[in-house]
Each structure stands twice: as structure tokens, then as C-alpha cells.
C-alpha positions as CSV (number, residue, x, y, z in Angstrom):
1,M,6.5,24.8,10.4
2,L,4.6,22.7,13.2
3,Y,3.3,25.5,14.8
4,D,1.9,27.2,11.8
5,T,-1.9,26.9,11.0
6,I,-2.8,25.1,7.8
7,A,-5.9,25.1,5.4
8,A,-7.0,23.4,2.2
9,V,-9.5,21.7,0.2
10,S,-10.0,17.9,1.7
11,T,-12.3,17.0,-1.4
12,A,-11.5,16.7,-4.9
13,L,-11.2,19.5,-7.5
14,G,-14.2,19.7,-9.3
15,E,-18.2,20.3,-9.4
16,A,-20.0,18.4,-6.3
17,A,-22.8,18.4,-4.1
18,I,-20.8,19.7,-1.4
19,S,-16.8,20.9,-0.8
20,V,-14.8,20.0,2.3
21,L,-12.2,22.7,3.6
22,R,-10.4,21.9,6.7
23,V,-8.1,24.3,9.1
24,S,-5.6,22.7,11.7
25,G,-3.4,24.3,14.1
26,P,-3.0,26.7,17.4
27,Q,-5.1,29.7,15.5
28,A,-7.8,27.3,14.1
29,L,-10.0,28.5,16.0
30,T,-9.0,32.4,15.6
31,I,-9.2,32.3,11.8
32,A,-12.5,31.0,11.6
33,E,-13.5,33.2,13.5
34,S,-12.7,36.4,11.7
35,V,-13.8,34.0,8.4
36,F,-16.9,32.2,9.4
37,Q,-20.5,33.9,11.0
38,T,-22.5,31.8,13.5
39,K,-24.7,32.7,15.8
40,R,-22.6,32.4,18.5
41,P,-18.7,33.2,18.8
42,I,-16.7,30.4,17.4
43,P,-14.9,29.7,20.8
44,E,-18.3,28.9,22.7
45,L,-19.6,26.7,19.5
46,S,-20.0,22.6,20.8
47,A,-17.3,20.6,19.5
48,R,-18.3,17.9,17.1
49,V,-21.3,19.3,16.7
50,A,-22.2,20.4,12.8
51,H,-23.2,24.5,13.1
52,R,-24.8,26.7,10.3
53,A,-22.1,29.2,9.4
54,S,-22.3,31.7,6.6
55,V,-18.8,33.2,4.7
56,A,-18.4,36.3,3.9
57,D,-15.5,38.1,1.7
58,A,-13.9,41.5,2.7
59,H,-16.4,43.7,1.2
60,G,-19.4,41.8,3.5
61,L,-20.7,39.7,0.7
62,I,-21.6,36.2,1.2
63,L,-19.8,33.6,-0.8
64,D,-21.4,30.3,0.6
65,E,-23.3,28.7,3.5
66,G,-23.0,25.8,5.1
67,L,-22.0,23.6,8.0
68,L,-19.0,24.6,10.6
69,L,-17.5,21.5,12.7
70,I,-14.9,22.0,15.3
71,F,-12.5,19.7,16.8
72,R,-10.2,20.5,19.6
73,S,-7.2,19.2,20.7
74,P,-6.4,16.8,21.2
75,A,-9.7,15.0,20.3
76,S,-8.9,15.6,16.5
77,Y,-7.5,13.9,13.7
78,T,-4.1,16.0,13.3
79,G,-4.4,16.5,17.3
80,E,-4.6,20.1,17.0
81,D,-7.6,22.3,17.3
82,V,-9.5,21.4,13.5
83,V,-12.0,23.2,12.2
84,E,-14.1,21.8,9.1
85,F,-16.4,23.7,7.1
86,Q,-18.7,21.9,4.3
87,G,-20.1,24.2,2.0
88,H,-21.3,23.6,-1.6
89,G,-18.8,22.1,-3.8
90,G,-18.7,24.5,-6.7
91,L,-14.9,25.6,-8.0
92,L,-14.7,29.1,-7.7
93,V,-17.0,29.3,-4.3
94,T,-15.1,27.0,-2.6
95,Q,-11.7,28.4,-3.7
96,K,-13.0,31.8,-2.5
97,V,-13.4,30.0,1.0
98,L,-9.8,29.1,1.0
99,E,-8.9,32.4,-0.2
100,A,-10.6,34.0,3.0
101,L,-8.9,31.2,5.1
102,L,-5.6,31.9,4.1
103,T,-6.2,35.8,4.1
104,A,-6.9,35.5,8.0
105,G,-3.9,34.1,8.4
106,A,-3.9,30.1,7.3
107,R,-1.1,28.7,5.3
108,A,-1.7,26.5,2.2
109,A,-1.1,22.7,3.7
110,E,1.4,21.1,2.0
111,P,0.6,17.4,0.5
112,G,0.0,15.2,3.4
113,E,0.4,17.6,5.8
114,F,-2.7,16.7,8.2
115,T,-1.6,13.2,8.3
116,Q,2.0,13.8,8.9
117,R,0.9,16.3,12.1
118,A,-1.4,13.2,13.3
119,F,2.1,11.3,13.1
120,L,4.5,13.9,14.8
121,N,1.4,14.7,17.6
122,G,1.3,10.6,18.5
123,K,-2.1,10.0,16.7
124,M,-0.8,7.6,14.5
125,D,2.5,5.5,13.8
126,L,4.3,5.6,10.7
127,N,2.6,2.7,9.5
128,Q,-1.0,3.9,10.1
129,A,0.4,6.8,7.9
130,E,1.3,5.2,5.1
131,A,-1.9,3.5,5.0
132,V,-4.2,6.1,5.0
133,M,-2.8,6.9,1.4
134,D,-2.8,2.7,1.0
135,L,-6.7,3.0,1.5
136,I,-7.5,6.5,-0.8
137,H,-5.5,4.2,-3.8
138,A,-7.1,0.9,-2.9
139,Q,-8.4,-0.6,-6.1
140,S,-9.7,-3.7,-5.0
141,T,-11.4,-5.0,-1.5
142,L,-8.4,-7.0,-1.0
143,A,-6.5,-3.6,-0.8
144,M,-9.0,-1.9,1.3
145,R,-9.0,-4.7,3.6
146,A,-4.9,-4.5,4.1
147,A,-5.1,-1.0,4.4
148,H,-7.9,-0.9,7.0
149,E,-6.0,-3.9,8.9
150,Q,-2.7,-1.3,8.5
151,M,-4.5,1.7,9.6
152,G,-5.6,-0.5,12.6
153,G,-2.0,-0.9,13.9
154,A,-1.6,-4.5,12.4
155,I,2.0,-4.0,11.5
156,G,2.9,-1.6,14.6
157,R,1.3,-4.4,16.8
158,E,3.9,-7.1,15.3
159,A,6.8,-4.4,15.0
160,N,6.1,-4.0,18.9
161,A,5.8,-8.1,19.7
162,L,9.3,-8.5,18.3
163,R,10.8,-5.7,20.0
164,E,9.4,-7.2,23.3
165,E,11.1,-10.8,22.3
166,L,14.5,-8.8,21.6
167,L,14.6,-6.1,24.4
168,P,15.5,-8.8,27.1
169,V,18.1,-10.5,25.2
170,L,19.7,-7.0,25.0
171,A,18.9,-6.4,28.4
172,H,21.1,-9.5,29.7
173,V,23.7,-8.3,27.4
174,E,24.2,-4.9,28.5
175,A,24.1,-5.9,31.9
176,Y,27.0,-7.9,31.8
177,I,28.8,-5.1,30.0
178,D,28.0,-2.5,32.7
179,F,27.7,-4.3,36.1
180,P,29.8,-7.4,36.0
181,E,29.9,-7.4,39.5
182,E,26.2,-8.8,39.6
183,D,27.3,-12.0,37.5
184,I,24.8,-11.8,35.0
185,S,25.4,-13.7,32.3
186,P,24.7,-13.4,28.7
187,D,24.1,-17.3,28.9
188,T,24.7,-18.4,25.5
189,G,22.5,-21.7,25.7
190,A,19.0,-22.1,24.5
191,A,17.2,-19.1,26.4
192,L,18.6,-16.1,24.8
193,T,19.3,-17.9,21.2
194,A,15.5,-19.3,21.4
195,K,14.3,-15.9,21.7
196,M,16.2,-14.6,18.8
197,D,14.8,-17.9,16.9
198,T,11.3,-16.7,17.5
199,V,12.2,-13.2,16.6
200,L,13.7,-14.2,13.1
201,D,10.7,-17.0,12.5
202,R,8.0,-13.8,12.7
203,A,10.3,-11.6,10.4
204,R,10.8,-13.7,7.9
205,R,7.2,-14.7,7.7
206,L,6.6,-10.8,7.5
207,I,9.0,-10.1,4.7
208,A,7.5,-13.1,2.8
209,T,4.4,-11.0,2.5
210,S,6.0,-8.6,0.9
211,E,5.2,-9.9,-2.3
212,Q,1.8,-10.1,-1.3
213,G,1.8,-6.4,-0.5
214,R,3.0,-5.4,-3.8
215,I,0.5,-7.2,-6.0
216,L,-2.7,-5.6,-3.1
217,R,-0.9,-2.2,-3.4
218,H,-0.5,-2.2,-7.3
219,G,-2.1,-5.3,-8.7
220,A,-0.6,-8.4,-10.4
221,R,1.2,-7.5,-13.4
222,T,-0.9,-9.5,-16.3
223,V,0.1,-9.3,-19.9
224,I,-2.1,-10.9,-22.2
225,C,-0.4,-12.2,-25.5
226,G,-0.5,-14.3,-28.5
227,E,-0.3,-14.0,-32.0
228,P,-2.2,-11.1,-33.8
229,N,-6.0,-12.0,-34.3
230,V,-6.3,-14.4,-31.9
231,G,-8.4,-12.3,-29.3
232,K,-6.1,-10.7,-27.0
233,S,-8.0,-7.0,-27.2
234,S,-11.3,-8.7,-27.2
235,L,-10.2,-10.5,-24.1
236,L,-8.9,-7.0,-22.6
237,N,-12.7,-6.0,-23.3
238,L,-14.4,-8.7,-22.0
239,L,-12.6,-8.2,-18.6
240,L,-12.9,-4.8,-18.6
241,G,-16.7,-4.7,-19.6
242,F,-16.1,-1.9,-22.2
243,E,-14.2,-1.8,-25.2
244,R,-10.9,0.1,-24.3
245,A,-8.7,-1.5,-27.4
246,I,-9.6,-1.3,-30.9
247,V,-10.6,-5.2,-32.5
248,S,-10.0,-5.4,-36.1
249,P,-9.3,-8.3,-38.2
250,T,-6.0,-6.5,-39.8
251,A,-2.8,-7.9,-38.2
252,G,-0.7,-5.7,-36.3
253,T,-3.5,-3.0,-35.1
254,T,-2.4,-3.0,-31.7
255,R,1.4,-1.7,-31.7
256,D,1.8,-0.6,-28.1
257,T,1.0,-1.7,-24.9
258,I,-2.5,-0.9,-23.5
259,E,-2.7,-0.8,-19.4
260,E,-5.8,-0.8,-17.3
261,I,-6.6,-2.1,-13.5
262,I,-9.6,-4.5,-13.0
263,Q,-9.8,-6.9,-9.5
264,V,-10.4,-10.5,-9.9
265,H,-12.0,-12.5,-6.7
266,G,-10.7,-9.4,-4.8
267,I,-7.2,-9.7,-6.3
268,P,-6.3,-6.5,-8.3
269,L,-5.0,-7.4,-12.0
270,R,-3.0,-4.9,-13.8
271,L,-4.1,-5.7,-17.0
272,V,-1.4,-5.0,-20.1
273,D,-2.6,-5.9,-23.6
274,T,0.5,-6.5,-26.2
275,A,1.5,-6.4,-29.8
276,G,0.4,-9.6,-31.6
277,L,3.9,-11.6,-31.6
278,R,4.8,-12.5,-35.4
279,E,7.7,-12.1,-38.0
280,G,7.5,-9.2,-40.3
281,G,5.6,-6.0,-39.8
282,D,7.1,-2.4,-40.0
283,H,9.3,-0.8,-37.6
284,I,6.9,0.8,-35.6
285,E,5.2,-2.8,-35.2
286,Q,8.4,-4.8,-34.2
287,V,9.0,-2.0,-31.5
288,G,5.5,-3.1,-30.3
289,I,6.9,-6.6,-30.3
290,Q,10.1,-5.9,-28.4
291,R,8.1,-4.2,-25.7
292,T,6.0,-7.4,-25.6
293,H,8.9,-9.3,-24.9
294,R,10.1,-6.9,-21.7
295,E,6.3,-7.4,-20.3
296,L,6.6,-10.9,-20.3
297,E,9.7,-11.0,-18.4
298,R,8.8,-8.9,-15.6
299,A,5.0,-10.5,-15.8
300,D,3.3,-11.7,-12.9
301,L,0.8,-13.4,-14.8
302,I,0.3,-14.5,-18.5
303,L,-2.7,-14.9,-20.2
304,E,-1.6,-16.8,-24.1
305,V,-4.4,-16.3,-26.0
306,V,-4.6,-18.6,-29.4
307,D,-7.5,-19.4,-31.7
308,A,-8.8,-22.9,-31.0
309,S,-10.5,-23.4,-33.8
310,L,-7.3,-23.8,-35.7
311,P,-5.2,-27.0,-35.2
312,Q,-2.5,-26.8,-32.6
313,S,0.5,-27.7,-35.5
314,A,-0.9,-23.8,-36.8
315,A,-0.2,-21.8,-33.6
316,K,3.1,-19.9,-32.8
317,R,3.1,-20.9,-29.3
318,V,5.0,-17.8,-27.1
319,I,8.2,-19.0,-25.8
320,L,8.9,-18.6,-22.2
321,P,11.6,-17.6,-19.9
322,P,11.6,-21.0,-17.2
323,E,11.4,-19.2,-14.6
324,V,8.0,-17.5,-15.6
325,E,6.4,-20.5,-17.3
326,S,4.6,-21.6,-14.1
327,R,2.5,-18.1,-14.4
328,R,1.0,-19.0,-17.9
329,I,-2.7,-19.5,-18.6
330,L,-3.4,-21.3,-22.1
331,L,-6.7,-19.4,-23.1
332,L,-8.8,-21.3,-26.0
333,N,-10.3,-18.5,-27.7
334,K,-13.4,-18.9,-30.0
335,A,-14.3,-22.0,-28.3
336,D,-17.4,-21.5,-29.6
337,L,-16.6,-22.4,-32.9
338,G,-15.4,-25.7,-31.7
339,V,-12.2,-26.9,-30.1
340,T,-10.2,-28.1,-32.7
341,P,-8.6,-31.9,-31.1
342,G,-5.4,-31.4,-29.7
343,W,-6.0,-28.7,-27.7
344,D,-6.2,-30.6,-24.8
345,T,-5.0,-27.8,-21.8
346,G,-6.1,-24.5,-21.4
347,V,-9.1,-22.8,-20.5
348,P,-12.0,-22.8,-23.3
349,L,-12.9,-19.4,-23.8
350,S,-15.4,-17.5,-26.0
351,C,-14.7,-13.6,-26.5
352,A,-17.6,-13.0,-29.1
353,K,-20.0,-14.7,-26.8
354,G,-18.4,-13.8,-23.5
355,E,-18.5,-17.7,-22.6
356,G,-15.4,-19.0,-19.6
357,V,-15.1,-16.1,-18.2
358,E,-15.4,-17.3,-14.5
359,Q,-13.2,-20.4,-15.4
360,L,-10.8,-18.2,-16.5
361,R,-10.9,-15.9,-13.1
362,D,-10.8,-18.7,-11.1
363,A,-7.9,-19.9,-12.8
364,I,-6.2,-16.2,-12.2
365,R,-7.0,-16.4,-9.1
366,E,-5.4,-20.3,-8.1
367,I,-2.3,-19.1,-9.8
368,I,-1.6,-15.9,-7.8
369,L,-3.0,-17.7,-4.6
370,R,0.3,-19.9,-5.6
371,A,2.7,-17.3,-4.0
372,G,0.7,-17.5,-0.7
373,P,-2.5,-16.6,0.3
374,L,-3.2,-12.8,0.4
375,M,-4.5,-12.0,3.8
376,G,-4.1,-15.2,5.1
377,D,-1.9,-16.4,8.3
378,H,-0.8,-12.5,8.4
379,P,-3.2,-9.9,9.1
380,V,-0.4,-7.8,7.5
381,A,1.2,-7.6,3.6
382,I,4.5,-5.2,4.1
383,N,5.3,-2.7,1.6
384,T,8.8,-2.3,0.6
385,R,10.0,-0.1,3.2
386,H,9.1,-2.2,5.9
387,K,10.7,-5.1,4.1
388,I,13.9,-3.1,3.9
389,C,13.8,-2.8,7.6
390,F,12.6,-6.1,8.6
391,E,15.6,-7.5,6.3
392,R,17.9,-5.2,8.4
393,L,16.4,-6.7,11.2
394,V,17.0,-10.1,10.0
395,E,20.7,-9.5,9.3
396,R,21.3,-8.0,12.3
397,V,20.1,-10.7,14.7
398,E,21.5,-13.4,12.6
399,A,24.8,-11.5,13.3
400,A,24.0,-11.4,17.0
401,R,23.3,-15.0,17.4
402,A,26.0,-16.4,15.4
403,A,28.4,-13.8,18.0
404,L,27.0,-14.6,20.8
405,I,27.1,-18.7,20.0
406,S,30.7,-18.2,19.4
407,G,31.5,-16.4,22.4
408,T,32.5,-12.7,20.6
409,A,33.0,-10.2,23.2
410,P,29.7,-9.1,24.3
411,E,30.1,-5.3,23.2
412,Y,29.4,-7.0,19.4
413,V,26.3,-8.4,20.2
414,A,24.7,-5.9,21.8
415,L,26.0,-3.6,18.7
416,D,24.3,-5.7,16.4
417,L,21.0,-6.2,18.9
418,R,20.9,-2.4,19.1
419,E,20.7,-2.1,15.3
420,A,18.1,-4.8,14.9
421,L,16.0,-2.9,17.6
422,A,16.4,0.9,15.6
423,A,15.6,-1.1,12.6
424,L,12.3,-1.9,13.9
425,G,12.0,1.1,15.6
426,E,12.1,2.5,11.4
427,V,9.4,0.2,11.0
428,V,6.7,2.6,13.4
429,G,8.8,5.2,13.3
430,V,10.0,6.0,16.7
431,I,13.5,4.6,18.3
432,D,13.5,4.4,21.7
433,V,16.4,3.5,23.3
434,E,15.0,5.0,26.8
435,Q,13.4,1.3,27.1
436,I,16.1,-0.8,27.0
437,L,17.3,0.8,30.6
438,D,13.7,0.1,31.7
439,V,14.3,-3.8,30.9
440,I,17.4,-4.1,33.0
441,F,16.6,-2.2,35.8
442,S,13.0,-3.8,36.2
443,S,14.4,-7.1,35.1
444,F,17.7,-7.3,37.1
445,C,17.2,-4.8,40.4
446,I,20.6,-3.3,39.8
447,G,21.6,-1.2,42.5
448,K,20.1,-3.2,45.4
């Protein structure tokens, strides 16, 4: 399949000013020449220059006119010959141009196949390929920044730095096993264990960013809860800037969870408006309340709304598990009516008048950043796949370190270190054992 020439519409479906179609593969130029009409033959056209072109069907009927760009291998996104046509953005005309390309010999590209070819042709590592999708799905400025850092190879650089620390350690052990006559000791002292400690420290710091990565990519799950008629749906609408939830004085109006995404200080929040917590109500409302309790258990942030114009003794507060209590922000809604004495903690808020929103945003940012600064010390925030790889790295390096100190046979130490390096190789999508041999021969001058 890698030798096929593929084609696809690269812009979103729907009517727009322009649409972009791409062709990539060994026959890209040949296929383009049979579909597009230009002043000069396509093989003679300059690369990376926009050329006027038209497209005709099998009967010579002009389908579209636009701009044609050529990117010759290897100086293209995929590393192959790539042809890009920018035409008018109508649904029918775009589909007709794609059909012409497929009829001429191209195959319809699979999802992500252009980026997959870029990875397989060495144009990017696996993390950079993942970052392409992160950038497309970014819903906040911080998520966009994190995706750009990853596309720039930040995670790959971190992984490669860890490999550079581990390779000399494995080289010592391998040399001791394979060339004992050279009298190269595995050195169970400070030199090798210090390198392992460096690897463990940096890997653990990277693992600690996985929670930040989850928040950046998917948003902090923020649950709005409280009694009926305290202003939960009004708060959702206020934060969104439009009326998403029905606001009514009738208790039990919100019966199911409602989700929307916003960003606060660049941090994506997945807002969840829940059913009001109260006793009674019909069966449907009780199901909604059960869902509210489930949402509270998995929330990253809890916005509890109370009617602060009423006495505190009249309010039925939300009881939270101890492990999530620190994630609660108490919102004293209806503050424009006056906050009743006794409400001494919380953020004063008036959903009716839109007051207190900035103070709420600051409180949200403070709680989210307690887990660690987003895009702070580390320029990367790893995803779940990275976390699994780095956790396996830590596990194997710890085992190798313990074995080295205890005097275990070096074959077992080498096995653990090789598995650690394999875990690092999975991070970037490359496992290269030849580097180990290079380090052995360059460092120890074997055979002189």
C-alpha cells in the first residue's frame, strides 16, 4: 500500500471559498498530468510555485479552475511527490475533481495516511505525527502551544536525551559480557548508578506531566452542582456567553448532564451542568441526580453554586468525598441581592448581572495549577501512550539499578536496560539496537 498513489480532499466538507485536494505517491505527477490542464507539461513546472490549472471530465467538460502546486520528493510533507490543487469550495465540484483523480489511477487515502507516510518516510517521529492531530483538536491556547512544542520534536528530544544517558551504561555491561578479556568492569559504583538516577529523575518528571497533558488535550472536567434553582444553568450560560441550558424557576428543569467546552486563562474546561440535588422528584429526575453524583466522583474541578441571598442554615450543601474536596469552589450566587451574613467563604457572584466572573476565572486557574504549572518547567505534556512507555522505562531502570548494585549476573542487568531502551524507542516510534554497538566500539576501542 505504501507504493500506491493516494488522493483525498484535505479541507472540511461543506461549501467554502476554496477546497484543497492532495495527491501523494510515486505516480502523483503522472496522474496529475492526465487530470489537470496547464500551460506547460506538469513535469516541467517549477516546484512550490502556484500554477493556474483547469480540470476536465472524460468528455472534455471543464469541472473547475484553480491553482496547482507541486512538491517534489523528498521536499514535501509526506516525503513523496505531492500535488495540491486549490479549487472552488463547492461540495459537488470538489467531489467531481476527486473522482477524476481516482479514475486516473489514485487510491482514496485512508484516515491519517498522509501523516503516516510522513512518519514512515522519516519526515517526523511518532510524537510529531500525534501532535498534528493534537493541533487540529486544540481547544485552547495552551493546548495549541503544547501541540506546537510536540510538533517541534520536544518529546523526541527528551527521549533521545534519556537514551544518551542509558546507552553508555548498557555499553559497559555489554562489553563486560562479550569481551571479558578487556577487563572492562560493569562498575557498580557511583558512575553508572548516577546515570541511572538521572534517567529516573527526568522520566518521573515527564510522567508527572501526563495529568497536565490530559487537561490540555481533553479539558479539565468541571462539574457545576448545587440545589435546584440556585443558578447552575445560569452560570453555564454566563460562562459560555450564550443560552445553552434552559433556565426556569421550576425545580427539576435540568434532568440530564449538559456538556460544553470553554477556556479560562488558556486552560480548556469541559463544563458539565448537572441536575439539582434534592430529595424526591420523579424517576427521571432521580436518574439525573445519580448521574450528578457520578460526575462529582470523576471531576477535576467542582463549582458548587448556592443562593447566598438565603441564610446558610437553609442551604443543603453538596457532600463530597475527601479526595475531591480540595477541587471545590463555592460560588455565592445572587450576590446582587445581598450576601446573607454567615457566608464567609466563597466567590461572590451574580449570574443575573454578570458580576464576579473574573474573580471566578482566577479561582479556577488557581485550583487547576495546583497540580503543577501547565507548560511550566517541562516544554512537553505527555499523553497516555507516552506515560505507559515512560512508566515501563522507570520500572526496568529501577530493576537494572538494583541488580547492578546487588551484583546480579550482568546478563540480567543488560536485559533490563535493553527493555528500558525499547520503551524509549516506542516513545518516538524507533527502536535502534545498532546504536548500542556503536557506543561499545567507539567507547572501548574493542579489537585494538
